[in-house]
VMD Tcl script that draws the C-alpha trace (Angstrom):
set ca {
  {-4.10 245.97 238.29}
  {-1.55 245.23 235.33}
  {-1.52 248.59 233.15}
  {-0.42 247.53 229.87}
  {-0.79 243.46 228.33}
  {1.45 243.38 225.50}
  {0.83 240.31 223.33}
  {3.22 239.11 220.15}
  {4.54 236.09 218.56}
  {7.75 234.50 218.38}
  {10.13 234.39 221.18}
  {12.73 236.36 219.48}
  {10.35 239.70 219.27}
  {9.14 238.59 222.81}
  {13.22 239.04 224.31}
  {13.15 242.29 222.13}
  {10.49 243.73 223.22}
  {10.71 242.80 226.88}
  {13.86 244.66 226.59}
  {12.46 247.85 224.74}
  {11.94 249.86 227.55}
  {8.04 249.84 227.69}
  {5.31 249.67 230.25}
  {4.04 246.37 231.25}
  {4.22 242.83 230.83}
  {5.44 241.16 227.23}
  {3.40 237.21 226.80}
  {4.69 235.46 223.55}
  {1.67 233.35 222.31}
  {2.61 229.53 220.91}
  {0.58 228.18 218.37}
  {0.51 227.31 214.95}
  {-3.10 228.50 214.02}
  {-3.18 228.15 210.51}
  {-3.29 224.23 210.33}
  {-4.41 221.38 212.55}
  {-7.63 220.63 214.31}
  {-9.69 223.40 216.16}
  {-12.59 225.10 216.63}
  {-13.24 229.37 215.70}
  {-13.60 231.78 219.01}
  {-12.25 229.85 222.41}
  {-11.45 226.19 222.48}
  {-12.50 223.93 224.68}
  {-10.56 220.85 226.47}
  {-10.98 218.25 224.17}
  {-9.77 220.75 221.49}
  {-6.72 221.70 223.29}
  {-5.97 218.01 223.51}
  {-6.77 217.43 220.06}
  {-3.98 220.56 219.18}
  {-1.59 219.26 221.48}
  {-1.37 215.78 219.83}
  {-0.98 217.88 216.97}
  {1.78 219.78 217.70}
  {3.33 216.84 219.06}
  {3.55 215.29 215.90}
  {3.97 218.44 214.13}
  {7.84 218.54 216.19}
  {8.53 215.37 215.45}
  {7.86 214.99 219.46}
  {10.53 217.11 220.03}
  {7.58 219.33 222.33}
  {5.30 216.48 224.32}
  {1.26 217.34 224.47}
  {1.00 217.27 228.11}
  {3.77 220.22 228.03}
  {1.63 221.87 225.02}
  {-0.86 221.78 226.75}
  {-0.03 223.42 229.92}
  {1.03 225.95 227.82}
  {-2.55 226.44 226.46}
  {-4.37 226.64 229.27}
  {-1.54 229.08 230.62}
  {-2.13 231.08 227.72}
  {-5.85 231.15 227.49}
  {-5.95 231.67 231.52}
  {-3.64 234.68 230.83}
  {-5.86 236.08 228.24}
  {-9.38 235.88 230.16}
  {-7.51 237.90 232.54}
  {-6.42 240.53 230.18}
  {-9.63 241.84 231.37}
  {-8.07 243.64 234.47}
  {-5.56 245.39 232.15}
  {-6.29 248.39 231.33}
  {-4.87 248.24 227.56}
  {-3.52 245.15 225.64}
  {-1.13 246.30 222.89}
  {-0.89 242.97 220.26}
  {2.27 242.81 218.39}
  {2.03 240.84 214.44}
  {3.49 240.40 211.11}
  {1.68 240.26 208.35}
  {2.68 236.89 207.59}
  {0.32 233.87 207.39}
  {1.70 232.79 210.39}
  {0.62 235.97 212.39}
  {-2.12 236.75 211.28}
  {-4.08 233.61 211.46}
  {-2.85 234.13 215.04}
  {-4.11 237.69 215.18}
  {-7.62 237.03 213.95}
  {-7.74 234.55 216.64}
  {-6.93 236.36 219.77}
  {-9.05 239.36 218.86}
  {-12.11 236.69 218.45}
  {-10.83 235.64 221.64}
  {-11.28 238.78 223.57}
  {-14.19 239.85 221.90}
  {-16.30 236.58 223.03}
  {-14.77 238.04 226.32}
  {-16.20 241.11 226.07}
  {-12.51 242.62 226.42}
  {-12.52 245.49 224.01}
  {-9.58 247.76 224.91}
  {-7.16 246.79 222.41}
  {-4.16 248.01 220.51}
  {-2.66 246.88 217.49}
  {0.67 247.65 216.28}
  {1.31 245.14 212.75}
  {4.09 246.18 210.77}
  {5.18 245.05 207.22}
  {8.21 247.11 206.63}
  {10.96 248.60 208.58}
  {13.15 251.42 207.40}
  {16.53 250.22 206.80}
  {15.92 246.30 206.87}
  {15.41 244.25 203.27}
  {14.09 241.55 203.00}
  {11.55 242.22 205.57}
  {9.43 239.04 207.47}
  {8.71 240.59 211.00}
  {9.06 242.10 214.03}
  {11.92 239.74 215.23}
  {14.59 241.26 213.35}
  {13.93 244.49 215.20}
  {16.85 245.36 217.72}
  {14.55 246.58 221.58}
  {15.25 250.55 220.56}
  {13.60 250.03 217.10}
  {11.06 248.25 218.57}
  {10.15 251.10 220.90}
  {10.10 253.32 218.06}
  {6.93 251.93 216.40}
  {5.05 252.01 220.06}
  {3.64 255.72 219.34}
  {1.96 254.29 215.89}
  {-0.46 251.71 217.90}
  {-4.07 252.23 217.07}
  {-7.42 250.98 218.70}
  {-8.57 248.04 217.41}
  {-12.67 248.94 216.29}
  {-15.96 246.64 216.40}
  {-15.29 246.49 212.41}
  {-11.99 244.52 213.06}
  {-13.14 242.48 215.75}
  {-16.09 241.32 213.15}
  {-13.38 240.69 210.60}
  {-11.27 239.15 212.52}
  {-14.37 236.28 213.75}
  {-14.85 235.95 209.92}
  {-11.24 234.99 209.96}
  {-10.61 232.99 212.33}
  {-13.42 230.69 211.62}
  {-12.08 230.66 207.76}
  {-8.69 229.16 209.10}
  {-10.21 227.61 212.16}
  {-12.63 225.28 209.12}
  {-9.73 225.52 207.01}
  {-12.93 226.66 204.78}
  {-10.72 227.22 200.84}
  {-13.86 228.78 199.45}
  {-13.87 231.31 202.45}
  {-9.95 231.95 202.10}
  {-10.24 232.59 198.55}
  {-12.74 235.30 199.07}
  {-10.10 236.70 201.93}
  {-7.54 236.62 199.41}
  {-9.49 239.19 196.82}
  {-11.09 241.52 199.67}
  {-10.75 244.97 199.13}
  {-10.00 246.91 201.81}
  {-11.11 244.70 204.33}
  {-10.08 246.25 208.02}
  {-7.14 243.94 208.53}
  {-5.31 244.96 205.70}
  {-2.44 242.11 205.88}
  {-5.44 239.17 205.65}
  {-5.41 238.93 202.02}
  {-1.93 237.91 201.50}
  {-2.24 235.77 204.56}
  {-5.30 233.71 203.19}
  {-3.76 233.38 199.48}
  {-0.47 232.02 201.14}
  {-3.03 229.47 202.92}
  {-3.81 228.42 199.61}
  {-0.43 228.42 197.68}
  {0.29 225.77 200.97}
  {-2.37 223.40 199.62}
  {-1.45 220.27 197.89}
  {-0.82 221.17 194.13}
  {-3.64 218.80 192.09}
  {-0.75 217.78 189.55}
  {2.74 217.25 191.83}
  {0.77 216.61 195.19}
  {2.81 219.66 196.35}
  {2.41 222.55 198.23}
  {4.84 226.24 197.79}
  {6.79 226.03 200.72}
  {7.58 221.75 200.05}
  {7.90 222.79 196.47}
  {10.83 225.54 197.19}
  {12.25 222.95 199.21}
  {12.36 220.53 196.84}
  {13.42 222.82 194.21}
  {16.51 224.13 196.77}
  {17.46 219.91 196.80}
  {17.23 219.46 193.31}
  {19.50 222.33 192.45}
  {22.70 220.97 194.64}
  {21.72 222.32 198.15}
  {22.27 219.03 200.03}
  {22.74 220.66 204.08}
  {19.88 221.75 206.24}
  {21.52 225.20 206.49}
  {21.98 225.52 202.32}
  {18.39 224.30 201.78}
  {16.99 226.73 204.17}
  {18.73 230.03 202.60}
  {18.28 228.51 199.41}
  {14.73 228.76 200.79}
  {14.33 231.70 201.96}
  {15.99 233.71 199.34}
  {13.23 231.98 196.85}
  {10.51 232.78 199.05}
  {8.23 236.04 198.90}
  {8.97 238.41 202.11}
  {7.03 238.03 205.34}
  {8.20 234.96 205.22}
  {6.35 232.65 207.61}
  {7.62 229.39 208.25}
  {10.65 229.04 210.43}
  {13.06 226.15 210.67}
  {11.01 223.96 212.55}
  {7.99 223.63 209.35}
  {10.91 223.58 206.99}
  {12.19 220.35 208.79}
  {8.62 218.99 208.73}
  {8.32 219.74 205.06}
  {10.95 217.54 203.75}
  {10.60 215.16 206.15}
  {7.24 214.78 204.54}
  {8.82 214.88 201.05}
  {11.24 212.17 202.17}
  {7.95 210.14 203.66}
  {6.13 210.07 200.45}
  {5.43 207.43 198.07}
  {7.48 206.96 196.51}
  {10.01 209.47 198.07}
  {11.52 212.60 196.72}
  {14.29 213.49 199.02}
  {16.25 210.65 200.96}
  {18.04 211.65 204.20}
  {21.55 211.19 205.13}
  {22.51 211.42 208.73}
  {23.01 209.88 212.21}
  {18.84 209.95 212.47}
  {16.28 208.79 209.84}
  {14.74 212.01 209.57}
  {15.35 215.76 210.48}
  {15.05 216.78 213.80}
  {12.09 219.14 213.74}
  {12.52 220.35 217.28}
  {15.92 221.30 219.80}
  {17.89 217.97 219.68}
  {21.50 216.83 220.62}
  {21.50 215.91 217.27}
  {23.37 218.65 215.29}
  {21.75 219.42 211.89}
  {25.21 219.92 209.92}
  {25.73 215.74 210.22}
  {23.02 215.51 207.87}
  {22.35 215.78 204.19}
  {19.33 215.38 202.00}
  {19.60 214.45 198.39}
  {17.10 214.03 195.80}
  {15.74 211.49 194.29}
  {15.07 210.64 190.46}
  {11.09 210.03 190.40}
  {9.56 210.47 187.27}
  {6.72 212.96 187.46}
  {3.80 210.77 186.75}
  {5.11 208.67 190.15}
  {4.51 211.60 191.86}
  {1.44 210.83 194.06}
  {-0.29 213.57 195.88}
  {-0.18 213.51 199.12}
  {-3.38 215.05 201.12}
  {-1.68 214.13 204.74}
  {-0.17 217.73 204.14}
  {0.58 219.26 207.76}
}
mol new
graphics top color blue
foreach p $ca { graphics top sphere $p radius 0.5 }
foreach p [lrange $ca 0 end-1] q [lrange $ca 1 end] { graphics top cylinder $p $q radius 0.2 }
display resetview
């Protein structure tokens, strides 16, 4: 019987957590649960296959659907087996990416009758500004947070099911309601829901917030992926829910619009959205002069 099972998001945070000297096994959950086809709660096989196809496209083919599907099967198997653990500890950030994942995992655990769950969610750490998440912390800093874990309450489990339903259905009305909730059982959900709403295409431009920030960076003179990333990260409001894969996907989407808003120059037609032998420094992205009225809202937003 495993004594403690730690679940977190992000390989960097997971690697540091494994070195923190805490008892138990560390497991990193992989998925983008605020986007793509899915159902609330425990997924069936058709949903898992649909999500595998979605993530293959999201990574520009950098991850293959068969590999993604195997990862999904392993994740949900481990979650089901967690019933044999003395305690499950969830380590999550306050951002959109993590909060949608937290709600889903809590919902799945509750559906399996697993209640022995503790939660550690932090939105700040002394001396780290801006604070985006657990991946910024050293192993000893993560260990210092462990005494602050708190049991997940019945109210939090019930609220998580509502949140999971909202993200699974991409229900704008429910997410708007959640974004203005006062004193919710999971206090980081309103900001996460608000950010999801900001990512939806603007009626006038067809751009979500991250796309708008990327385009502003490019139009200001940032040309290399590294320059664009740094500019967008500085302009965005922490905690940062996105990483390089998401940003490159958004920039590629700007190039794919009709008419295109940017031109990508380099050894490939698009920025690699996952690990690639093609170096990012070989690319440049340039803004194209498009009249504002010619911008066509793109509702195929990922």
